[in-house]
All heavy atoms as a GROMACS GRO file, in nm:
protein
  586
    1GLU      N    1   0.085  -0.119   0.000
    1GLU     CA    2   0.000   0.000   0.000
    1GLU      C    3   0.088   0.124   0.000
    1GLU      O    4   0.188   0.132   0.072
    1GLU     CB    5  -0.092  -0.003   0.122
    1GLU     CG    6  -0.189   0.110   0.126
    1GLU     CD    7  -0.213   0.164   0.266
    1GLU    OE1    8  -0.158   0.108   0.362
    1GLU    OE2    9  -0.285   0.263   0.274
    2LEU      N   10   0.050   0.222  -0.080
    2LEU     CA   11   0.130   0.343  -0.098
    2LEU      C   12   0.148   0.421   0.032
    2LEU      O   13   0.260   0.457   0.068
    2LEU     CB   14   0.066   0.432  -0.205
    2LEU     CG   15   0.144   0.560  -0.239
    2LEU    CD1   16   0.283   0.526  -0.292
    2LEU    CD2   17   0.067   0.642  -0.339
    3LYS      N   18   0.038   0.446   0.104
    3LYS     CA   19   0.049   0.524   0.227
    3LYS      C   20   0.143   0.456   0.326
    3LYS      O   21   0.226   0.522   0.390
    3LYS     CB   22  -0.088   0.547   0.292
    3LYS     CG   23  -0.076   0.636   0.415
    3LYS     CD   24  -0.209   0.658   0.483
    3LYS     CE   25  -0.189   0.736   0.611
    3LYS     NZ   26  -0.312   0.746   0.689
    4GLY      N   27   0.132   0.326   0.339
    4GLY     CA   28   0.219   0.251   0.430
    4GLY      C   29   0.365   0.266   0.393
    4GLY      O   30   0.451   0.282   0.480
    5MET      N   31   0.394   0.263   0.264
    5MET     CA   32   0.532   0.278   0.217
    5MET      C   33   0.584   0.418   0.250
    5MET      O   34   0.698   0.435   0.292
    5MET     CB   35   0.538   0.253   0.067
    5MET     CG   36   0.677   0.265   0.008
    5MET     SD   37   0.674   0.272  -0.174
    5MET     CE   38   0.625   0.441  -0.200
    6ILE      N   39   0.499   0.519   0.233
    6ILE     CA   40   0.540   0.656   0.260
    6ILE      C   41   0.564   0.675   0.410
    6ILE      O   42   0.665   0.734   0.450
    6ILE     CB   43   0.435   0.756   0.207
    6ILE    CG1   44   0.420   0.743   0.056
    6ILE    CG2   45   0.473   0.900   0.245
    6ILE    CD1   46   0.298   0.814  -0.002
    7VAL      N   47   0.473   0.625   0.493
    7VAL     CA   48   0.488   0.635   0.638
    7VAL      C   49   0.617   0.565   0.682
    7VAL      O   50   0.691   0.616   0.767
    7VAL     CB   51   0.365   0.577   0.711
    7VAL    CG1   52   0.391   0.560   0.860
    7VAL    CG2   53   0.244   0.667   0.690
    8GLU      N   54   0.644   0.450   0.625
    8GLU     CA   55   0.766   0.376   0.656
    8GLU      C   56   0.890   0.460   0.622
    8GLU      O   57   0.986   0.467   0.699
    8GLU     CB   58   0.768   0.245   0.577
    8GLU     CG   59   0.864   0.141   0.629
    8GLU     CD   60   0.846   0.010   0.555
    8GLU    OE1   61   0.736  -0.048   0.562
    8GLU    OE2   62   0.943  -0.034   0.491
    9HIS      N   63   0.886   0.526   0.509
    9HIS     CA   64   0.997   0.613   0.467
    9HIS      C   65   1.014   0.729   0.565
    9HIS      O   66   1.127   0.763   0.604
    9HIS     CB   67   0.970   0.666   0.326
    9HIS     CG   68   1.070   0.768   0.280
    9HIS    ND1   69   1.196   0.733   0.237
    9HIS    CD2   70   1.063   0.903   0.273
    9HIS    CE1   71   1.262   0.844   0.204
    9HIS    NE2   72   1.182   0.947   0.225
   10ILE      N   73   0.904   0.790   0.606
   10ILE     CA   74   0.909   0.902   0.701
   10ILE      C   75   0.966   0.855   0.834
   10ILE      O   76   1.054   0.920   0.892
   10ILE     CB   77   0.769   0.966   0.718
   10ILE    CG1   78   0.728   1.036   0.588
   10ILE    CG2   79   0.766   1.063   0.836
   10ILE    CD1   80   0.582   1.081   0.583
   11ASN      N   81   0.919   0.741   0.883
   11ASN     CA   82   0.969   0.689   1.010
   11ASN      C   83   1.117   0.654   1.002
   11ASN      O   84   1.192   0.674   1.098
   11ASN     CB   85   0.887   0.568   1.057
   11ASN     CG   86   0.751   0.610   1.110
   11ASN    OD1   87   0.738   0.715   1.172
   11ASN    ND2   88   0.650   0.529   1.086
   12SER      N   89   1.160   0.604   0.889
   12SER     CA   90   1.302   0.575   0.867
   12SER      C   91   1.383   0.704   0.871
   12SER      O   92   1.494   0.708   0.927
   12SER     CB   93   1.318   0.504   0.732
   12SER     OG   94   1.453   0.492   0.699
   13THR      N   95   1.328   0.810   0.814
   13THR     CA   96   1.394   0.942   0.817
   13THR      C   97   1.405   0.991   0.961
   13THR      O   98   1.508   1.043   1.002
   13THR     CB   99   1.314   1.043   0.731
   13THR    OG1  100   1.303   0.991   0.598
   13THR    CG2  101   1.383   1.178   0.726
   14PHE      N  102   1.299   0.971   1.040
   14PHE     CA  103   1.302   1.008   1.182
   14PHE      C  104   1.412   0.931   1.254
   14PHE      O  105   1.489   0.989   1.331
   14PHE     CB  106   1.168   0.976   1.250
   14PHE     CG  107   1.051   1.060   1.208
   14PHE    CD1  108   0.924   1.025   1.248
   14PHE    CD2  109   1.066   1.174   1.130
   14PHE    CE1  110   0.814   1.101   1.212
   14PHE    CE2  111   0.956   1.252   1.093
   14PHE     CZ  112   0.829   1.214   1.134
   15ASP      N  113   1.418   0.800   1.232
   15ASP     CA  114   1.518   0.716   1.298
   15ASP      C  115   1.659   0.762   1.265
   15ASP      O  116   1.746   0.770   1.352
   15ASP     CB  117   1.501   0.568   1.258
   15ASP     CG  118   1.374   0.507   1.315
   15ASP    OD1  119   1.316   0.564   1.409
   15ASP    OD2  120   1.332   0.401   1.263
   16HIS      N  121   1.682   0.790   1.139
   16HIS     CA  122   1.814   0.836   1.094
   16HIS      C  123   1.852   0.968   1.163
   16HIS      O  124   1.964   0.985   1.209
   16HIS     CB  125   1.815   0.851   0.942
   16HIS     CG  126   1.947   0.888   0.885
   16HIS    ND1  127   2.052   0.798   0.878
   16HIS    CD2  128   1.993   1.004   0.835
   16HIS    CE1  129   2.157   0.860   0.826
   16HIS    NE2  130   2.124   0.985   0.798
   17ALA      N  131   1.756   1.060   1.170
   17ALA     CA  132   1.782   1.190   1.233
   17ALA      C  133   1.810   1.172   1.383
   17ALA      O  134   1.902   1.236   1.436
   17ALA     CB  135   1.661   1.282   1.213
   18ARG      N  136   1.733   1.085   1.450
   18ARG     CA  137   1.756   1.058   1.592
   18ARG      C  138   1.897   1.003   1.616
   18ARG      O  139   1.964   1.044   1.709
   18ARG     CB  140   1.654   0.956   1.645
   18ARG     CG  141   1.523   1.014   1.687
   18ARG     CD  142   1.438   0.908   1.760
   18ARG     NE  143   1.299   0.939   1.740
   18ARG     CZ  144   1.219   0.882   1.650
   18ARG    NH1  145   1.262   0.789   1.570
   18ARG    NH2  146   1.093   0.918   1.641
   19LYS      N  147   1.938   0.910   1.531
   19LYS     CA  148   2.072   0.850   1.544
   19LYS      C  149   2.182   0.953   1.529
   19LYS      O  150   2.291   0.937   1.582
   19LYS     CB  151   2.090   0.737   1.442
   19LYS     CG  152   2.014   0.612   1.478
   19LYS     CD  153   2.027   0.504   1.372
   19LYS     CE  154   1.936   0.388   1.407
   19LYS     NZ  155   1.908   0.302   1.292
   20ASN      N  156   2.151   1.059   1.455
   20ASN     CA  157   2.248   1.168   1.436
   20ASN      C  158   2.233   1.279   1.540
   20ASN      O  159   2.292   1.385   1.525
   20ASN     CB  160   2.236   1.225   1.294
   20ASN     CG  161   2.291   1.128   1.191
   20ASN    OD1  162   2.395   1.067   1.212
   20ASN    ND2  163   2.220   1.114   1.081
   21GLY      N  164   2.152   1.254   1.642
   21GLY     CA  165   2.140   1.347   1.753
   21GLY      C  166   2.036   1.456   1.738
   21GLY      O  167   2.028   1.547   1.821
   22ALA      N  168   1.955   1.449   1.634
   22ALA     CA  169   1.853   1.554   1.613
   22ALA      C  170   1.738   1.536   1.713
   22ALA      O  171   1.705   1.424   1.752
   22ALA     CB  172   1.800   1.547   1.471
   23THR      N  173   1.680   1.646   1.753
   23THR     CA  174   1.562   1.642   1.840
   23THR      C  175   1.437   1.686   1.764
   23THR      O  176   1.326   1.667   1.809
   23THR     CB  177   1.580   1.732   1.964
   23THR    OG1  178   1.607   1.865   1.920
   23THR    CG2  179   1.694   1.680   2.052
   24LYS      N  180   1.459   1.748   1.647
   24LYS     CA  181   1.349   1.791   1.560
   24LYS      C  182   1.391   1.766   1.416
   24LYS      O  183   1.509   1.765   1.384
   24LYS     CB  184   1.321   1.941   1.575
   24LYS     CG  185   1.267   1.980   1.708
   24LYS     CD  186   1.237   2.127   1.713
   24LYS     CE  187   1.184   2.162   1.850
   24LYS     NZ  188   1.112   2.286   1.852
   25ILE      N  189   1.292   1.750   1.330
   25ILE     CA  190   1.318   1.740   1.187
   25ILE      C  191   1.204   1.808   1.113
   25ILE      O  192   1.089   1.800   1.156
   25ILE     CB  193   1.335   1.592   1.142
   25ILE    CG1  194   1.383   1.586   0.998
   25ILE    CG2  195   1.206   1.515   1.162
   25ILE    CD1  196   1.423   1.447   0.953
   26THR      N  197   1.238   1.877   1.007
   26THR     CA  198   1.137   1.942   0.925
   26THR      C  199   1.135   1.874   0.790
   26THR      O  200   1.238   1.858   0.726
   26THR     CB  201   1.171   2.092   0.908
   26THR    OG1  202   1.183   2.150   1.038
   26THR    CG2  203   1.062   2.164   0.832
   27LEU      N  204   1.017   1.829   0.750
   27LEU     CA  205   1.002   1.761   0.621
   27LEU      C  206   0.917   1.845   0.527
   27LEU      O  207   0.815   1.902   0.567
   27LEU     CB  208   0.936   1.624   0.639
   27LEU     CG  209   1.013   1.520   0.720
   27LEU    CD1  210   0.935   1.389   0.723
   27LEU    CD2  211   1.152   1.497   0.665
   28LEU      N  212   0.959   1.848   0.402
   28LEU     CA  213   0.886   1.917   0.295
   28LEU      C  214   0.822   1.811   0.206
   28LEU      O  215   0.891   1.720   0.159
   28LEU     CB  216   0.984   2.004   0.215
   28LEU     CG  217   0.927   2.081   0.098
   28LEU    CD1  218   0.831   2.189   0.146
   28LEU    CD2  219   1.041   2.144   0.018
   29SER      N  220   0.694   1.823   0.183
   29SER     CA  221   0.621   1.721   0.107
   29SER      C  222   0.684   1.695  -0.030
   29SER      O  223   0.696   1.580  -0.073
   29SER     CB  224   0.475   1.758   0.093
   29SER     OG  225   0.461   1.886   0.034
   30GLY      N  226   0.724   1.800  -0.099
   30GLY     CA  227   0.784   1.783  -0.231
   30GLY      C  228   0.913   1.703  -0.226
   30GLY      O  229   0.941   1.622  -0.315
   31ALA      N  230   0.993   1.724  -0.120
   31ALA     CA  231   1.119   1.651  -0.105
   31ALA      C  232   1.094   1.504  -0.074
   31ALA      O  233   1.164   1.416  -0.126
   31ALA     CB  234   1.204   1.715   0.005
   32VAL      N  235   0.994   1.476   0.010
   32VAL     CA  236   0.958   1.336   0.041
   32VAL      C  237   0.910   1.268  -0.087
   32VAL      O  238   0.952   1.156  -0.119
   32VAL     CB  239   0.850   1.329   0.152
   32VAL    CG1  240   0.800   1.187   0.170
   32VAL    CG2  241   0.903   1.386   0.283
   33HIS      N  242   0.824   1.335  -0.162
   33HIS     CA  243   0.770   1.284  -0.288
   33HIS      C  244   0.884   1.250  -0.383
   33HIS      O  245   0.889   1.140  -0.441
   33HIS     CB  246   0.678   1.390  -0.347
   33HIS     CG  247   0.599   1.349  -0.466
   33HIS    ND1  248   0.642   1.373  -0.595
   33HIS    CD2  249   0.479   1.288  -0.476
   33HIS    CE1  250   0.551   1.327  -0.679
   33HIS    NE2  251   0.451   1.276  -0.610
   34LYS      N  252   0.980   1.341  -0.397
   34LYS     CA  253   1.092   1.322  -0.489
   34LYS      C  254   1.184   1.209  -0.441
   34LYS      O  255   1.230   1.128  -0.522
   34LYS     CB  256   1.171   1.452  -0.501
   34LYS     CG  257   1.282   1.447  -0.603
   34LYS     CD  258   1.350   1.582  -0.617
   34LYS     CE  259   1.462   1.572  -0.720
   34LYS     NZ  260   1.530   1.702  -0.735
   35SER      N  261   1.210   1.204  -0.311
   35SER     CA  262   1.303   1.102  -0.259
   35SER      C  263   1.248   0.960  -0.278
   35SER      O  264   1.324   0.864  -0.286
   35SER     CB  265   1.336   1.127  -0.112
   35SER     OG  266   1.224   1.100  -0.030
   36LEU      N  267   1.117   0.949  -0.288
   36LEU     CA  268   1.055   0.818  -0.311
   36LEU      C  269   1.039   0.789  -0.461
   36LEU      O  270   0.994   0.681  -0.499
   36LEU     CB  271   0.918   0.812  -0.242
   36LEU     CG  272   0.924   0.799  -0.090
   36LEU    CD1  273   0.789   0.831  -0.029
   36LEU    CD2  274   0.970   0.660  -0.051
   37GLY      N  275   1.073   0.887  -0.545
   37GLY     CA  276   1.063   0.867  -0.689
   37GLY      C  277   0.920   0.857  -0.738
   37GLY      O  278   0.892   0.791  -0.838
   38LEU      N  279   0.829   0.923  -0.668
   38LEU     CA  280   0.688   0.914  -0.705
   38LEU      C  281   0.652   1.017  -0.812
   38LEU      O  282   0.721   1.117  -0.830
   38LEU     CB  283   0.601   0.939  -0.580
   38LEU     CG  284   0.618   0.839  -0.466
   38LEU    CD1  285   0.540   0.886  -0.344
   38LEU    CD2  286   0.571   0.702  -0.509
   39GLU      N  287   0.541   0.991  -0.880
   39GLU     CA  288   0.487   1.084  -0.978
   39GLU      C  289   0.339   1.105  -0.947
   39GLU      O  290   0.264   1.008  -0.933
   39GLU     CB  291   0.502   1.030  -1.120
   39GLU     CG  292   0.645   1.034  -1.171
   39GLU     CD  293   0.653   0.995  -1.317
   39GLU    OE1  294   0.556   1.017  -1.390
   39GLU    OE2  295   0.758   0.940  -1.356
   40SER      N  296   0.300   1.230  -0.936
   40SER     CA  297   0.159   1.267  -0.915
   40SER      C  298   0.096   1.200  -0.793
   40SER      O  299  -0.019   1.156  -0.798
   40SER     CB  300   0.076   1.234  -1.040
   40SER     OG  301   0.134   1.297  -1.152
   41ARG      N  302   0.172   1.191  -0.685
   41ARG     CA  303   0.120   1.128  -0.563
   41ARG      C  304   0.131   1.220  -0.441
   41ARG      O  305   0.136   1.174  -0.328
   41ARG     CB  306   0.197   0.998  -0.534
   41ARG     CG  307   0.179   0.889  -0.637
   41ARG     CD  308   0.039   0.831  -0.630
   41ARG     NE  309   0.020   0.720  -0.721
   41ARG     CZ  310  -0.036   0.729  -0.840
   41ARG    NH1  311  -0.078   0.844  -0.885
   41ARG    NH2  312  -0.051   0.623  -0.916
   42LEU      N  313   0.132   1.351  -0.466
   42LEU     CA  314   0.145   1.445  -0.354
   42LEU      C  315   0.033   1.433  -0.251
   42LEU      O  316   0.062   1.440  -0.132
   42LEU     CB  317   0.158   1.589  -0.405
   42LEU     CG  318   0.302   1.626  -0.438
   42LEU    CD1  319   0.308   1.749  -0.524
   42LEU    CD2  320   0.383   1.643  -0.312
   43PRO      N  321  -0.093   1.414  -0.290
   43PRO     CA  322  -0.196   1.399  -0.186
   43PRO      C  323  -0.165   1.282  -0.091
   43PRO      O  324  -0.183   1.295   0.030
   43PRO     CB  325  -0.325   1.374  -0.265
   43PRO     CG  326  -0.300   1.445  -0.395
   43PRO     CD  327  -0.153   1.421  -0.424
   44SER      N  328  -0.115   1.172  -0.145
   44SER     CA  329  -0.080   1.056  -0.060
   44SER      C  330   0.035   1.091   0.034
   44SER      O  331   0.035   1.054   0.152
   44SER     CB  332  -0.041   0.936  -0.145
   44SER     OG  333  -0.150   0.894  -0.223
   45VAL      N  334   0.134   1.163  -0.019
   45VAL     CA  335   0.250   1.203   0.063
   45VAL      C  336   0.203   1.297   0.174
   45VAL      O  337   0.239   1.278   0.291
   45VAL     CB  338   0.359   1.270  -0.024
   45VAL    CG1  339   0.466   1.334   0.063
   45VAL    CG2  340   0.422   1.169  -0.119
   46CYS      N  341   0.122   1.395   0.140
   46CYS     CA  342   0.074   1.491   0.240
   46CYS      C  343  -0.009   1.421   0.347
   46CYS      O  344   0.008   1.447   0.467
   46CYS     CB  345  -0.006   1.602   0.173
   46CYS     SG  346   0.096   1.704   0.063
   47ASN      N  347  -0.100   1.332   0.306
   47ASN     CA  348  -0.181   1.259   0.404
   47ASN      C  349  -0.094   1.176   0.496
   47ASN      O  350  -0.118   1.171   0.618
   47ASN     CB  351  -0.283   1.169   0.333
   47ASN     CG  352  -0.394   1.249   0.268
   47ASN    OD1  353  -0.426   1.358   0.312
   47ASN    ND2  354  -0.453   1.194   0.163
   48ALA      N  355   0.009   1.112   0.443
   48ALA     CA  356   0.100   1.032   0.526
   48ALA      C  357   0.175   1.122   0.623
   48ALA      O  358   0.192   1.087   0.740
   48ALA     CB  359   0.197   0.954   0.438
   49MET      N  360   0.220   1.237   0.575
   49MET     CA  361   0.292   1.330   0.663
   49MET      C  362   0.202   1.378   0.777
   49MET      O  363   0.245   1.380   0.893
   49MET     CB  364   0.344   1.450   0.583
   49MET     CG  365   0.462   1.415   0.495
   49MET     SD  366   0.518   1.553   0.391
   49MET     CE  367   0.564   1.676   0.515
   50TYR      N  368   0.078   1.413   0.745
   50TYR     CA  369  -0.015   1.455   0.850
   50TYR      C  370  -0.041   1.341   0.949
   50TYR      O  371  -0.049   1.362   1.069
   50TYR     CB  372  -0.148   1.504   0.791
   50TYR     CG  373  -0.139   1.637   0.719
   50TYR    CD1  374  -0.180   1.649   0.587
   50TYR    CD2  375  -0.091   1.751   0.783
   50TYR    CE1  376  -0.173   1.770   0.519
   50TYR    CE2  377  -0.084   1.873   0.716
   50TYR     CZ  378  -0.125   1.882   0.585
   50TYR     OH  379  -0.119   2.002   0.519
   51SER      N  380  -0.052   1.219   0.898
   51SER     CA  381  -0.082   1.106   0.986
   51SER      C  382   0.034   1.072   1.080
   51SER      O  383   0.014   1.010   1.183
   51SER     CB  384  -0.121   0.982   0.904
   51SER     OG  385  -0.007   0.923   0.845
   52CYS      N  386   0.155   1.116   1.045
   52CYS     CA  387   0.272   1.092   1.130
   52CYS      C  388   0.287   1.196   1.240
   52CYS      O  389   0.374   1.184   1.326
   52CYS     CB  390   0.400   1.090   1.046
   52CYS     SG  391   0.414   0.944   0.941
   53MET      N  392   0.202   1.298   1.238
   53MET     CA  393   0.213   1.404   1.338
   53MET      C  394   0.165   1.359   1.475
   53MET      O  395   0.070   1.283   1.487
   53MET     CB  396   0.131   1.527   1.296
   53MET     CG  397   0.190   1.602   1.178
   53MET     SD  398   0.094   1.749   1.137
   53MET     CE  399   0.139   1.856   1.276
   54LYS      N  400   0.235   1.411   1.578
   54LYS     CA  401   0.193   1.392   1.717
   54LYS      C  402   0.151   1.529   1.770
   54LYS      O  403   0.165   1.630   1.702
   54LYS     CB  404   0.310   1.334   1.798
   54LYS     CG  405   0.351   1.196   1.750
   54LYS     CD  406   0.461   1.139   1.839
   54LYS     CE  407   0.503   1.002   1.791
   54LYS     NZ  408   0.586   1.006   1.670
   55ASP      N  409   0.101   1.531   1.893
   55ASP     CA  410   0.047   1.655   1.950
   55ASP      C  411   0.146   1.771   1.950
   55ASP      O  412   0.106   1.886   1.935
   55ASP     CB  413  -0.002   1.631   2.093
   55ASP     CG  414  -0.126   1.544   2.097
   55ASP    OD1  415  -0.192   1.530   1.992
   55ASP    OD2  416  -0.157   1.490   2.204
   56ASN      N  417   0.275   1.743   1.970
   56ASN     CA  418   0.372   1.852   1.982
   56ASN      C  419   0.441   1.887   1.850
   56ASN      O  420   0.535   1.965   1.849
   56ASN     CB  421   0.477   1.818   2.090
   56ASN     CG  422   0.550   1.688   2.061
   56ASN    OD1  423   0.510   1.611   1.975
   56ASN    ND2  424   0.658   1.665   2.133
   57ASP      N  425   0.395   1.831   1.739
   57ASP     CA  426   0.448   1.865   1.608
   57ASP      C  427   0.368   1.983   1.552
   57ASP      O  428   0.258   2.011   1.598
   57ASP     CB  429   0.437   1.746   1.512
   57ASP     CG  430   0.518   1.626   1.561
   57ASP    OD1  431   0.617   1.646   1.634
   57ASP    OD2  432   0.481   1.513   1.527
   58ARG      N  433   0.424   2.052   1.452
   58ARG     CA  434   0.350   2.166   1.399
   58ARG      C  435   0.365   2.178   1.248
   58ARG      O  436   0.470   2.149   1.192
   58ARG     CB  437   0.391   2.295   1.467
   58ARG     CG  438   0.531   2.340   1.439
   58ARG     CD  439   0.570   2.460   1.526
   58ARG     NE  440   0.706   2.501   1.494
   58ARG     CZ  441   0.736   2.613   1.429
   58ARG    NH1  442   0.642   2.696   1.390
   58ARG    NH2  443   0.860   2.644   1.402
   59VAL      N  444   0.257   2.223   1.187
   59VAL     CA  445   0.257   2.252   1.044
   59VAL      C  446   0.312   2.394   1.029
   59VAL      O  447   0.256   2.488   1.083
   59VAL     CB  448   0.114   2.243   0.985
   59VAL    CG1  449   0.115   2.284   0.839
   59VAL    CG2  450   0.059   2.102   1.002
   60ILE      N  451   0.423   2.406   0.958
   60ILE     CA  452   0.485   2.537   0.938
   60ILE      C  453   0.424   2.606   0.817
   60ILE      O  454   0.402   2.726   0.816
   60ILE     CB  455   0.638   2.522   0.922
   60ILE    CG1  456   0.698   2.468   1.052
   60ILE    CG2  457   0.703   2.655   0.884
   60ILE    CD1  458   0.844   2.431   1.042
   61SER      N  459   0.397   2.529   0.712
   61SER     CA  460   0.343   2.586   0.588
   61SER      C  461   0.245   2.488   0.527
   61SER      O  462   0.274   2.368   0.520
   61SER     CB  463   0.460   2.613   0.493
   61SER     OG  464   0.412   2.655   0.368
   62THR      N  465   0.131   2.539   0.485
   62THR     CA  466   0.032   2.453   0.421
   62THR      C  467  -0.041   2.534   0.313
   62THR      O  468  -0.006   2.648   0.287
   62THR     CB  469  -0.066   2.394   0.524
   62THR    OG1  470  -0.147   2.295   0.459
   62THR    CG2  471  -0.154   2.498   0.589
   63THR      N  472  -0.138   2.474   0.252
   63THR     CA  473  -0.219   2.538   0.149
   63THR      C  474  -0.366   2.516   0.186
   63THR      O  475  -0.395   2.433   0.272
   63THR     CB  476  -0.191   2.476   0.011
   63THR    OG1  477  -0.222   2.337   0.016
   63THR    CG2  478  -0.046   2.494  -0.030
   64PRO      N  479  -0.458   2.585   0.120
   64PRO     CA  480  -0.600   2.565   0.153
   64PRO      C  481  -0.644   2.418   0.146
   64PRO      O  482  -0.717   2.371   0.232
   64PRO     CB  483  -0.673   2.649   0.050
   64PRO     CG  484  -0.576   2.759   0.019
   64PRO     CD  485  -0.440   2.694   0.024
   65LYS      N  486  -0.597   2.346   0.046
   65LYS     CA  487  -0.635   2.205   0.034
   65LYS      C  488  -0.544   2.114   0.115
   65LYS      O  489  -0.575   1.998   0.138
   65LYS     CB  490  -0.634   2.161  -0.113
   65LYS     CG  491  -0.748   2.220  -0.192
   65LYS     CD  492  -0.753   2.160  -0.331
   65LYS     CE  493  -0.873   2.216  -0.407
   65LYS     NZ  494  -0.885   2.159  -0.540
   66GLY      N  495  -0.427   2.164   0.154
   66GLY     CA  496  -0.335   2.085   0.235
   66GLY      C  497  -0.261   1.978   0.157
   66GLY      O  498  -0.204   1.888   0.216
   67ASN      N  499  -0.265   1.985   0.024
   67ASN     CA  500  -0.198   1.886  -0.059
   67ASN      C  501  -0.116   1.955  -0.168
   67ASN      O  502  -0.166   1.979  -0.276
   67ASN     CB  503  -0.299   1.793  -0.127
   67ASN     CG  504  -0.368   1.703  -0.030
   67ASN    OD1  505  -0.308   1.655   0.065
   67ASN    ND2  506  -0.495   1.678  -0.052
   68SER      N  507   0.008   1.987  -0.137
   68SER     CA  508   0.095   2.046  -0.238
   68SER      C  509   0.238   2.009  -0.207
   68SER      O  510   0.267   1.950  -0.103
   68SER     CB  511   0.079   2.199  -0.242
   68SER     OG  512   0.156   2.258  -0.140
   69SER      N  513   0.328   2.048  -0.294
   69SER     CA  514   0.471   2.016  -0.274
   69SER      C  515   0.533   2.108  -0.170
   69SER      O  516   0.650   2.089  -0.134
   69SER     CB  517   0.545   2.029  -0.406
   69SER     OG  518   0.539   2.164  -0.451
   70THR      N  519   0.457   2.204  -0.120
   70THR     CA  520   0.513   2.302  -0.026
   70THR      C  521   0.467   2.282   0.119
   70THR      O  522   0.488   2.370   0.203
   70THR     CB  523   0.479   2.445  -0.070
   70THR    OG1  524   0.335   2.457  -0.076
   70THR    CG2  525   0.538   2.475  -0.207
   71ILE      N  526   0.405   2.169   0.149
   71ILE     CA  527   0.364   2.141   0.288
   71ILE      C  528   0.491   2.118   0.369
   71ILE      O  529   0.573   2.032   0.336
   71ILE     CB  530   0.273   2.018   0.295
   71ILE    CG1  531   0.150   2.032   0.204
   71ILE    CG2  532   0.231   1.990   0.441
   71ILE    CD1  533   0.061   2.149   0.233
   72LEU      N  534   0.506   2.194   0.476
   72LEU     CA  535   0.625   2.187   0.559
   72LEU      C  536   0.581   2.157   0.703
   72LEU      O  537   0.501   2.233   0.761
   72LEU     CB  538   0.702   2.319   0.552
   72LEU     CG  539   0.840   2.325   0.609
   72LEU    CD1  540   0.935   2.232   0.534
   72LEU    CD2  541   0.894   2.468   0.603
   73ILE      N  542   0.630   2.047   0.758
   73ILE     CA  543   0.590   2.006   0.894
   73ILE      C  544   0.717   1.984   0.978
   73ILE      O  545   0.811   1.919   0.933
   73ILE     CB  546   0.506   1.877   0.892
   73ILE    CG1  547   0.378   1.899   0.810
   73ILE    CG2  548   0.473   1.833   1.036
   73ILE    CD1  549   0.289   1.776   0.797
   74GLU      N  550   0.714   2.039   1.100
   74GLU     CA  551   0.823   2.017   1.195
   74GLU      C  552   0.778   1.910   1.294
   74GLU      O  553   0.674   1.924   1.358
   74GLU     CB  554   0.856   2.146   1.268
   74GLU     CG  555   0.969   2.129   1.369
   74GLU     CD  556   0.993   2.255   1.448
   74GLU    OE1  557   0.915   2.283   1.540
   74GLU    OE2  558   1.089   2.326   1.413
   75TYR      N  559   0.858   1.804   1.299
   75TYR     CA  560   0.830   1.692   1.390
   75TYR      C  561   0.929   1.694   1.505
   75TYR      O  562   1.049   1.715   1.484
   75TYR     CB  563   0.844   1.558   1.317
   75TYR     CG  564   0.750   1.541   1.200
   75TYR    CD1  565   0.789   1.578   1.071
   75TYR    CD2  566   0.625   1.485   1.216
   75TYR    CE1  567   0.704   1.560   0.963
   75TYR    CE2  568   0.538   1.466   1.108
   75TYR     CZ  569   0.580   1.505   0.982
   75TYR     OH  570   0.495   1.488   0.875
   76ASN      N  571   0.882   1.672   1.626
   76ASN     CA  572   0.970   1.655   1.740
   76ASN      C  573   1.002   1.507   1.752
   76ASN      O  574   0.913   1.423   1.745
   76ASN     CB  575   0.901   1.704   1.869
   76ASN     CG  576   0.888   1.854   1.870
   76ASN    OD1  577   0.986   1.924   1.894
   76ASN    ND2  578   0.768   1.904   1.842
   77LEU      N  579   1.130   1.478   1.767
   77LEU     CA  580   1.172   1.337   1.765
   77LEU      C  581   1.181   1.280   1.902
   77LEU      O  582   1.203   1.285   1.994
   77LEU     CB  583   1.306   1.323   1.694
   77LEU     CG  584   1.304   1.373   1.549
   77LEU    CD1  585   1.443   1.368   1.489
   77LEU    CD2  586   1.210   1.288   1.465
   0.00000   0.00000   0.00000
């Protein structure tokens, strides 16, 4: 399933950042989309990014529909 694969990629990115001592990470939807080599799947990427959020995470940049390459979310690790 596409969403599961995207969430797995995001969690892997979190793990990598934690191992490098990061306490926060900011992800850009367009960069996640590109790193997975996807085409025309931004809504899936954005939905996966939103689903990975916890209470103390924040959306830095969004759009009215919430599905674009410019969605920027800061996650606390």
